[in-house]
C-alpha positions in Angstrom: 81.6 106.9 2.0 81.9 109.3 -0.9 84.1 107.0 -2.9 81.5 104.2 -2.4 78.8 106.5 -3.8 81.0 107.4 -6.8 81.8 103.7 -7.5 78.2 102.7 -7.4 76.9 105.3 -9.8 77.2 106.3 -13.5 78.4 109.8 -14.1 78.7 109.6 -17.9 78.8 113.1 -19.4 77.8 114.7 -16.1 79.4 118.1 -15.4 80.7 118.2 -11.8 82.4 120.8 -9.6 84.1 119.6 -6.5 84.2 121.5 -3.2 85.8 120.4 0.0 87.5 121.3 3.3 90.2 119.4 5.0 92.3 119.7 8.2 95.5 120.1 6.2 94.0 122.4 3.6 95.7 120.3 0.8 92.5 118.8 -0.5 94.2 115.5 -1.7 90.8 113.8 -1.2 89.4 115.9 -4.0 92.1 114.6 -6.4 91.1 111.0 -5.5 87.4 111.9 -6.1 88.3 113.6 -9.4 90.2 110.5 -10.6 87.3 108.2 -9.6 84.7 110.4 -11.2 86.6 110.8 -14.5 86.9 107.0 -14.6 83.1 106.9 -14.3 82.6 109.3 -17.2 82.3 112.6 -15.4 83.5 115.9 -16.8 85.1 117.7 -13.9 84.7 121.5 -14.3 87.1 122.4 -11.5 87.6 122.1 -7.7 87.9 124.2 -4.7 89.5 123.2 -1.4 90.5 125.1 1.7 91.3 124.4 5.4 88.4 123.2 7.5 87.6 123.1 11.1 88.7 119.9 12.8 88.4 118.5 16.3 89.1 120.6 19.4 90.6 124.0 18.5 92.5 123.0 15.4 91.7 125.3 12.5 88.8 126.7 14.5 88.8 129.9 12.3 88.4 127.9 9.1 86.9 128.2 6.6 87.5 131.9 7.0 85.3 134.6 5.6 87.8 135.0 2.7 87.8 131.2 2.0 83.9 131.2 2.0 84.0 134.1 -0.4 86.4 132.3 -2.7 84.2 129.2 -2.6 81.1 131.3 -3.6 83.0 132.8 -6.4 84.1 129.4 -7.6 80.5 128.2 -7.5 79.3 131.3 -9.5 82.0 130.6 -12.1 80.8 127.0 -12.5 77.3 128.2 -13.3 78.4 130.5 -16.1 
């Protein structure tokens, strides 16, 4: 769904920061979005990814308090 949104919009000269969670914590989806956004003219300022809660009990303690704190710090840095 996100890729469809990216493909159907113009992001020329837009500054974008990417956030995400994933079950694996690897954040490979963000790399795909970064590539697609750059192809549409976006200027990626950085990205933040951490493990996220998935179905049942898998990763149920994620994002952790520390991960949320790091995400907030990343967001603050983007605004500077």
